[in-house]
C-alpha positions in Angstrom: 117.0 -81.3 31.9 115.0 -78.2 31.3 111.6 -78.6 30.0 109.7 -75.9 28.1 106.1 -75.6 29.2 104.1 -74.4 26.3 100.7 -72.9 26.7 97.8 -75.0 25.6 96.5 -73.7 22.3 92.8 -73.8 21.9 91.4 -73.8 18.4 87.8 -72.9 17.6 86.0 -72.7 14.4 84.4 -69.7 12.8 80.7 -69.0 13.3 80.6 -70.5 16.8 77.5 -69.9 18.7 77.5 -67.7 21.8 76.8 -70.7 24.0 79.8 -72.5 22.6 82.1 -69.5 23.1 81.0 -69.2 26.7 82.0 -72.8 27.4 85.7 -72.1 26.4 88.2 -71.6 29.3 91.9 -70.9 29.3 94.7 -72.3 31.4 96.3 -70.1 34.1 99.3 -68.2 33.0 98.4 -68.2 29.4 97.8 -65.2 27.3 94.7 -63.2 28.2 94.4 -61.6 24.8 91.2 -63.5 24.2 89.2 -61.5 26.7 86.8 -60.3 24.0 86.0 -64.0 23.4 85.6 -65.0 27.0 83.5 -62.1 28.3 79.9 -61.8 27.0 79.3 -59.4 24.3 76.9 -56.4 24.6 74.0 -58.3 22.9 74.5 -61.1 25.5 74.4 -58.7 28.3 71.1 -57.3 27.0 69.7 -60.8 26.8 70.7 -61.5 30.3 69.0 -58.4 31.6 65.8 -59.0 29.7 65.5 -62.7 30.4 66.2 -62.5 34.1 62.9 -63.5 35.9 63.5 -61.3 38.9 64.2 -58.2 36.8 61.3 -59.0 34.4 58.9 -59.1 37.3 60.2 -55.9 38.8 60.0 -54.1 35.5 56.4 -55.2 34.9 55.4 -54.3 38.4 56.9 -50.8 38.1 55.2 -50.3 34.7 51.8 -51.3 36.0 52.2 -49.1 39.0 53.1 -46.2 36.7 50.0 -46.8 34.4 47.7 -47.0 37.5 49.0 -43.7 38.9 48.5 -41.9 35.5 45.0 -43.3 35.2 44.2 -42.3 38.8 45.5 -38.8 38.3 43.5 -38.4 35.1 40.3 -39.6 36.8 40.7 -37.3 39.8 41.5 -34.3 37.6 38.2 -34.7 35.6 35.4 -32.4 36.8 32.6 -34.3 38.5 29.5 -35.1 36.6 26.5 -33.2 37.9 23.4 -35.3 38.1 20.1 -33.5 37.8 17.2 -34.9 39.8 13.9 -34.9 37.9 10.5 -35.3 39.4 7.3 -36.1 37.7 6.5 -32.4 37.1 9.9 -31.6 35.6 9.6 -34.5 33.2 6.1 -33.4 32.3 7.3 -30.0 31.3 10.3 -31.2 29.4 8.3 -31.5 26.2 6.2 -28.5 25.3 4.7 -29.9 22.1 1.0 -30.3 22.7 -0.5 -33.8 22.3 -3.8 -34.6 20.7 -6.4 -36.9 22.3 -8.2 -39.6 20.3 -11.2 -37.3 20.1 -9.2 -34.4 18.7 -9.0 -32.4 21.9 -5.6 -31.2 23.3 -4.3 -33.7 25.8 -3.3 -31.8 29.0 -0.2 -34.0 29.9 2.9 -34.2 27.8 5.1 -36.6 29.7 5.2 -40.4 29.2 5.5 -40.7 33.0 2.4 -40.4 35.2 2.0 -37.6 37.7 2.4 -38.5 41.4 -0.6 -36.6 42.7 -2.6 -39.8 42.8 -1.2 -43.3 43.5 -2.8 -46.8 43.6 -3.2 -48.8 46.8 -5.1 -51.9 45.7 -6.6 -53.6 42.6 -9.7 -55.8 42.3 -9.6 -57.3 38.8 -12.2 -59.4 37.0 -11.6 -60.8 33.5 -13.5 -63.1 31.2 -11.6 -64.4 28.2 -13.3 -66.0 25.2 -11.0 -68.6 23.4 -13.4 -68.8 20.5 -13.3 -65.2 19.5 -10.0 -64.3 21.4 -11.7 -61.4 23.0 -12.1 -60.6 26.7 -14.2 -58.4 28.9 -13.2 -57.1 32.3 -13.6 -54.7 35.1 -11.0 -53.1 37.3 -11.7 -51.4 40.7 -8.6 -49.4 41.8 -8.4 -48.0 45.3 -6.4 -44.8 45.0 -4.9 -42.3 47.4 -4.7 -38.6 46.7 -1.3 -37.2 47.7 -2.0 -33.6 46.6 -5.3 -31.9 46.1 -6.3 -32.0 42.5 -9.2 -32.3 40.1 -7.5 -34.6 37.6 -5.3 -37.7 37.4 -4.0 -40.2 34.8 -3.6 -43.9 34.4 -2.5 -46.3 31.6 -4.5 -48.3 29.1 -3.4 -49.7 25.7 -5.6 -51.2 23.0 -8.5 -51.4 25.5 -12.0 -50.0 24.9 -13.3 -48.4 28.1 -17.1 -48.9 28.3 -17.7 -47.5 31.8 -15.9 -45.2 34.2 -17.1 -44.3 37.7 -15.3 -42.6 40.6 -16.4 -42.8 44.3 -15.2 -41.4 47.5 -14.1 -44.3 49.7 -14.4 -44.9 53.4 -11.4 -47.0 54.6 -13.0 -47.7 58.0 -16.2 -49.3 56.7 -14.6 -50.2 53.3 -17.7 -48.9 51.4 -18.3 -46.4 48.7 -19.6 -43.0 50.0 -20.2 -40.3 47.4 -20.0 -40.6 43.6 -17.7 -38.1 42.0 -18.9 -36.6 38.7 -16.4 -37.0 35.9 -16.3 -33.9 33.7 -13.8 -35.0 31.1 -12.2 -38.3 29.9 -9.4 -38.2 27.3 -7.2 -40.8 25.7 -3.6 -40.3 24.6 -2.8 -43.3 22.4 0.8 -42.2 21.8 1.7 -42.5 25.6 -1.1 -45.0 26.3 -2.7 -42.8 29.0 -6.2 -42.0 30.1 -6.9 -38.6 31.6 -9.8 -38.1 34.0 -11.0 -34.7 35.2 -13.7 -34.2 37.9 -16.0 -31.3 38.7 -15.1 -31.3 42.3 -11.6 -31.4 43.7 -10.1 -34.6 45.1 -8.9 -33.9 48.6 -5.3 -34.7 49.7 -5.2 -37.7 52.1 -8.6 -39.0 50.9 -9.1 -42.4 49.3 -11.3 -42.9 46.2 -12.4 -46.0 44.2 -12.1 -45.9 40.5 -14.2 -48.5 38.7 -13.6 -49.2 35.0 -15.2 -51.7 32.6 -13.6 -52.5 29.3 -13.1 -54.9 26.5 -9.9 -56.1 24.7 -8.5 -58.5 22.2 -6.0 -61.3 22.7 -3.4 -60.8 19.9 -0.2 -62.6 18.9 2.1 -59.9 20.1 3.5 -61.7 23.1 2.6 -58.8 25.3 -0.2 -58.1 27.7 -3.0 -60.7 27.5 -2.1 -62.7 24.3 -2.8 -66.0 22.7 -0.6 -68.9 21.7 -1.1 -72.5 20.5 0.3 -75.9 21.2 -0.2 -79.5 19.9 -1.2 -82.5 21.9 0.5 -85.9 21.4 -2.4 -86.7 19.1 -1.5 -83.7 16.9 -4.6 -81.7 18.1 -4.0 -77.9 18.1 -5.1 -76.1 21.2 -5.2 -72.5 22.2 -4.2 -70.8 25.4 -4.1 -67.2 26.6 -1.2 -66.0 28.6 0.0 -62.8 30.3 3.3 -61.0 30.0 3.4 -57.7 31.8 7.1 -56.6 31.9 7.9 -53.9 31.7 4.9 -51.8 30.7 2.5 -54.4 29.2 0.1 -54.8 32.1 -1.8 -51.8 30.6 -2.7 -54.1 27.6 -4.6 -56.5 29.9 -6.4 -54.0 32.3 -6.4 -50.3 33.1 -3.8 -49.6 35.7 -1.0 -47.3 37.0 1.6 -49.1 35.0 4.9 -48.0 36.4 7.3 -50.0 38.5 7.3 -47.4 41.3 3.5 -47.5 41.7 3.2 -50.9 43.2 -0.1 -52.1 44.9 -1.9 -55.2 46.1 -3.9 -57.3 43.7 -7.0 -59.5 43.8 -8.1 -61.2 40.7 -11.2 -63.2 39.5 -11.6 -65.0 36.2 -14.5 -66.6 34.5 -13.8 -69.5 32.0 -15.4 -72.6 30.5 -15.6 -75.5 32.9 -13.3 -77.7 30.7 -10.5 -75.1 30.8 -8.1 -74.5 33.6 -6.7 -71.3 35.1 -3.2 -70.9 36.6 -1.9 -68.1 38.8 1.4 -67.4 40.4 -0.2 -67.0 43.8 -2.5 -69.0 46.1 -6.1 -69.6 45.0 -8.7 -68.3 47.4 -11.7 -70.1 46.1 -13.6 -71.4 43.1 -17.4 -71.4 42.2 -19.3 -73.0 39.4 -21.9 -71.0 37.5 -24.6 -72.5 35.3 -25.5 -70.2 32.4 -29.2 -69.8 31.9 -30.0 -71.1 28.4 -33.1 -68.9 28.2 -32.3 -65.7 30.1 -35.4 -63.9 28.8 -37.8 -66.6 29.8 
């Protein structure tokens, strides 16, 4: 008896999803007219290319390499920037507008930077603060070295009243003052916070000199230089302290100096205070003495 083998008929509903269509298979020997249903459509092929991890990593790597090469070519094709080296003299001549000193005379130096003809070697500082009036007096002895023969030099001071200025030739072997140098001119430039000193005689290159300056100042609330601040004790008592803050150019508000980072030097400091106060430094203390003030200095 002959049997007719009929192909298996597969029915599917409309609006089947792509995943459902991909799951449909046909028996061997049946009609292959449904190839358009069995094979993935063009949109499915695109999805397979984009979502493949290996291909995605490869595409990203190639893209990044291309961007890097474009940036590198652009950077190498740019003309190099020419840096101009400026020394102290060039900076000084950059501004031709004459400056006026506090006494009305023309200030002979236009740059905010100090010239390098004279540099500091060491400082010997003395300061006496008064926490009742918030004023202080001080003296600064600066050992300087002349790099180039000149009859003038500058240093920094801000909101300080200079009461005395003396200059001596210095003997480094005996560490003593030798000859007093006569100062012919002293000018102050408040805009650039500079003091200009001119001498009758030339200062010889390679020679050391000692500059001695006495001054007075005021401890303000500006959080710069030598300033005042207050705190409360556990019993709610208000007490005052004076503190220093020298960065970056505020040391000149506490004492006359060559106040530039490149002009570093050694320091020695002495301070006079009331016996019930304390003094704190960020270096080792060498010694301490007690002075008794004469209640009747004239008698």
